[in-house]
C-alpha positions as YAML, in Angstrom:
chain: A
units: angstrom
residues:
- id: 1
  name: MET
  ca: [25.41, -24.29, 10.91]
- id: 2
  name: ALA
  ca: [27.87, -21.68, 11.28]
- id: 3
  name: ALA
  ca: [31.57, -22.23, 9.76]
- id: 4
  name: LEU
  ca: [34.37, -20.36, 12.07]
- id: 5
  name: VAL
  ca: [37.80, -20.29, 10.89]
- id: 6
  name: TYR
  ca: [40.78, -18.40, 12.82]
- id: 7
  name: PHE
  ca: [44.44, -17.54, 11.86]
- id: 8
  name: ARG
  ca: [47.46, -15.39, 13.01]
- id: 9
  name: LYS
  ca: [50.57, -14.71, 11.20]
- id: 10
  name: VAL
  ca: [53.67, -16.35, 12.93]
- id: 11
  name: SER
  ca: [56.36, -15.24, 10.44]
- id: 12
  name: GLU
  ca: [56.95, -13.02, 7.75]
- id: 13
  name: ASP
  ca: [59.66, -12.08, 4.98]
- id: 14
  name: PRO
  ca: [59.82, -10.69, 2.12]
- id: 15
  name: ASP
  ca: [58.35, -13.21, -0.31]
- id: 16
  name: TRP
  ca: [55.93, -14.78, 2.11]
- id: 17
  name: VAL
  ca: [53.88, -14.74, 5.11]
- id: 18
  name: ARG
  ca: [53.00, -17.74, 7.31]
- id: 19
  name: TYR
  ca: [49.72, -18.35, 9.39]
- id: 20
  name: GLU
  ca: [48.24, -20.91, 11.82]
- id: 21
  name: PHE
  ca: [44.90, -21.33, 11.17]
- id: 22
  name: GLY
  ca: [42.20, -23.73, 12.70]
- id: 23
  name: ASP
  ca: [38.47, -23.95, 13.87]
- id: 24
  name: ASP
  ca: [39.59, -23.19, 17.77]
- id: 25
  name: PRO
  ca: [41.57, -19.90, 18.53]
- id: 26
  name: GLY
  ca: [42.95, -21.26, 21.57]
- id: 27
  name: ASN
  ca: [44.71, -24.46, 19.52]
- id: 28
  name: PHE
  ca: [45.82, -23.62, 16.23]
- id: 29
  name: SER
  ca: [46.46, -27.30, 14.41]
- id: 30
  name: ARG
  ca: [47.61, -26.14, 10.72]
- id: 31
  name: LEU
  ca: [49.62, -23.45, 8.77]
- id: 32
  name: LEU
  ca: [49.43, -22.28, 5.43]
- id: 33
  name: ARG
  ca: [51.66, -19.59, 3.85]
- id: 34
  name: MET
  ca: [50.79, -16.87, 1.48]
- id: 35
  name: GLU
  ca: [53.25, -15.85, -1.21]
- id: 36
  name: LYS
  ca: [53.29, -11.63, -1.14]
- id: 37
  name: ALA
  ca: [53.55, -10.89, -4.89]
- id: 38
  name: THR
  ca: [50.41, -13.12, -5.97]
- id: 39
  name: GLY
  ca: [48.51, -13.49, -3.03]
- id: 40
  name: SER
  ca: [48.52, -17.62, -3.92]
- id: 41
  name: SER
  ca: [48.65, -19.87, -0.90]
- id: 42
  name: ALA
  ca: [49.47, -23.38, 0.12]
- id: 43
  name: ALA
  ca: [48.59, -25.27, 2.96]
- id: 44
  name: GLU
  ca: [51.38, -26.80, 4.58]
- id: 45
  name: ASP
  ca: [49.90, -30.13, 5.38]
- id: 46
  name: GLY
  ca: [48.87, -30.40, 1.45]
- id: 47
  name: GLN
  ca: [44.85, -30.50, 2.30]
- id: 48
  name: THR
  ca: [43.33, -27.99, 0.44]
- id: 49
  name: ASP
  ca: [40.00, -28.14, 2.38]
- id: 50
  name: TYR
  ca: [36.82, -25.81, 3.47]
- id: 51
  name: THR
  ca: [38.85, -24.52, 6.37]
- id: 52
  name: PHE
  ca: [42.08, -23.79, 4.72]
- id: 53
  name: LEU
  ca: [40.21, -22.15, 1.73]
- id: 54
  name: LYS
  ca: [38.10, -19.87, 3.94]
- id: 55
  name: ALA
  ca: [41.15, -18.68, 5.90]
- id: 56
  name: SER
  ca: [43.05, -18.43, 2.91]
- id: 57
  name: ARG
  ca: [40.28, -16.27, 1.20]
- id: 58
  name: LYS
  ca: [39.49, -14.28, 4.16]
- id: 59
  name: ILE
  ca: [43.41, -13.44, 4.66]
- id: 60
  name: ASN
  ca: [43.78, -11.87, 1.21]
- id: 61
  name: ALA
  ca: [40.54, -9.95, 1.27]
- id: 62
  name: MET
  ca: [41.58, -8.36, 4.50]
- id: 63
  name: SER
  ca: [45.24, -7.44, 3.06]
- id: 64
  name: ALA
  ca: [43.62, -6.12, -0.20]
- id: 65
  name: GLU
  ca: [41.33, -3.91, 1.83]
- id: 66
  name: ALA
  ca: [44.17, -2.84, 4.13]
- id: 67
  name: GLY
  ca: [47.03, -2.83, 2.10]
- id: 68
  name: GLN
  ca: [49.17, -5.00, 4.76]
- id: 69
  name: TRP
  ca: [49.19, -8.28, 5.74]
- id: 70
  name: PRO
  ca: [46.75, -8.89, 8.90]
- id: 71
  name: ASP
  ca: [48.11, -10.05, 12.09]
- id: 72
  name: ARG
  ca: [45.16, -12.16, 12.85]
- id: 73
  name: GLY
  ca: [41.42, -12.78, 11.80]
- id: 74
  name: MET
  ca: [38.87, -14.70, 11.76]
- id: 75
  name: SER
  ca: [36.09, -15.72, 9.14]
- id: 76
  name: ALA
  ca: [32.12, -16.71, 9.61]
- id: 77
  name: SER
  ca: [29.58, -18.62, 7.08]
...
């Protein structure tokens, strides 16, 4: 069974980027923030689960590849 996680950027400042994420691209149910300097992430609801890990890892990978924080994306496994 495939697991899909979608995300999109909702805000960015000099230190942080915030993303909505979830398993339905039409209804993002959660938020995470990425620290730009370190790439560390935190789920705003405090749940460090599979969906959060997939989204944050994909965001970091896309950022490293493109040299900028992605506006949106998805991860499939």
